[in-house]
N, C-alpha and C positions, 0 to 999 in steps of 0.2 A: 503494499499501498504505497508504504514512504520510501525515499531515494534519498540513501544517505549523500553530503556530501563528501567531496575527493579528498582527500589528503593535503593536497598540493593546495586544491582552491582551499581550504579551510586555514592552512597556513599562512595564506593571501591576506585574507579576510584578517584573521588574528592580529599581523602586525597592524591592518589598516584600522581596525577598531583599536588598538594599543594608541596609536597614535592620536584618533578620535576623543577616545578618553581624554589623553593627559590636556589635552587642549582646553578641557573648562574641568577640571575637577575640583573647583570647587564648586560650583555648582551642581553637580553630580553627587558630594561629597552626601548628603543626608538622602537624596534618591537610590543611593545605590544599596539601603539596606532592608532587606526584606521587607514590606510595609503592605498590608493588604487594601487593596483600592489600589497600588500605585507599580507601574513596569515599566519598562524600560523598552527603548530601541533606537540597534545605531546599525544607520547606513556605510554604505562605502564601493565605493567609484574604483575601477580597476579597466580601463578602456569600454568596450561594449557592454563588460560582464558589473550587475550589480549585486552586492551582499546585503541580506538585512537579519537580524538578528533579533529577534523578542526573547523579553525576559522577563517573566509576570508571574505573580504569587499563584500556587496552582489552588488555591482557597477560591479565588473569582474565574479562574480558569473550569476549573472542575469541578469546584462546590466543596471537594476538602481538601484534607492534607494529610490524613491518614491512610498504612494502608489499602486496599479495598478487598474485604475481607468477605462482605455480603454479598447476593447477587444483585441487587441493586446497583452497588458502588461497582463491579465490576463491568454491569451495561452501563451505568453512567461514561464508565471512562470509554468503554468501546466507543459510543455516539461521539464524545466529545472530539478521539483521538479521528475517528471518522469524519467530524466535519472539517479539522486542522487540516486534515490533509488533503482538501480542497482551498487553493491560496483562496480561491474569491472569495473566501468566508473572513479569510484574515483582510488582505487587504487587494486593492484595486490600484492601476499603474494613471497616470493623469497622462499623455501618448507616449514616445518611447517604442511604439509598436513592440511591447516586447513579450517572453514568452517565460517558462519556470520550467531549468532547464534543471536545478534537483535540489531535495529539499529536505532537510531530515525535522520529523515530533518528536522530542524529548518527552514523554509523560513521568510523572514519577507513580510509579506501580505499574509499570507498561515493559512489556519483556527483558530489556537486561537489568530492571529494576528491580525482579519477582525476588532477589536475593536478598536484597534489602530489604525491602517489605516485611518476607516471613521474620529475618532477625529482628522488626519493628515492632510485631504484632505484639509479644507480650505484653511491649511498654501501654502499647493504646488497650491493648483490656484490662488491665489495671485499674485507668482509671476510666474504662465505661461505667463501672453504679454510678459516678460524679456526675455523670452528662449534663442532667437536672439539675444540680446545683450550681448557682453563677459564681458563686465563692472559688466551686473547684475548677470551675470553666476558664477560667481567669487567670489560676495558677497554671493550670494543662496548657494552656495557647502560650505561657512561658519556656512551661518544658520540654513541649514535644518541639521535636527541630522540625523546624518552616521546610518544605518543600517548590519547587519552582518550576515552572514548564517553560522549555523553551525549544521554540522555532526559528529554524536557518533555511532562508530561500535565496538561492541563489535564479538572478537574472539574466538571459538574453537580451539585450535592447535592441532592435536596426533602427534605431529613430533618437530624438530628444529627451528621455523622463526629465519633464519637468517636477512630478511631484506622483505623493501618491494619496490614496484613501486608508482610512486604516477603519476593515468593517468590523473588525473584533470586537466591538464591544456589546453585536448583536449576540453574538455566542458566551461573551461574559460582562453581564449586564450591571456588576456590582464593582467590574471595574471602574474606576473612574479618571484616572487618567495616565497618560506614557507620554514620558519623558524623551524626545528623541535627540539623539547625537548623528549628526553623518558630516562624511567629507567623502566630498563630489569635485568633478573638474570646475564645477561652476563657483565651488567655493566650500567652506566651513560652517558648521554654526548650528544652532539646538533650538526647538521652540516643545510646545506640548501642545497633544494631541486629546481631546475627551470624545465625549459623546454627543457633545452638545456642537465643539468643532472639531472635526474625523481630518479635514483635506492640511494636507501639510504640501508646501512648493519653497523649494530650494532657488 
């Protein structure tokens, strides 16, 4: 269903992303921490190739951060994974005549994370009896390791890409904002997109 970004392309993108992050660390400082309702997006261009990498709280995208034990949780995880595998459900391009060359959808509790989920299951089961208690819920939220969703898309564009529209908010309605940083041939910058302001133009 999903396609992995090749190692060479990912290394190139990682270098560009590090550069992009370095250009505005003061702004990203607070946002880089795991905060529910708040995500990050890095965009980098190399010639006709574009890389988009989303880093999002699992609680907003999947609806939970614990391991998917119940059939309902597993079905929810499966449905979200299928939705995210359709790039148009995450973003659309503004110009550029682009096509998605490669993509990677990395969900906690899916695929290679299963072993980690099994390890964490006992910890979550110990807290299961306290789900109805507000005091315990607040405590568990700090004690439980936060989980993130990472989405990576590589685009091949045959024209000028002017920006993107983030459609992910329809899948994750509790996601309030995404901090975006980009380094492209037109320059570098940062902005914020939200359910009310989904278009990003550079």
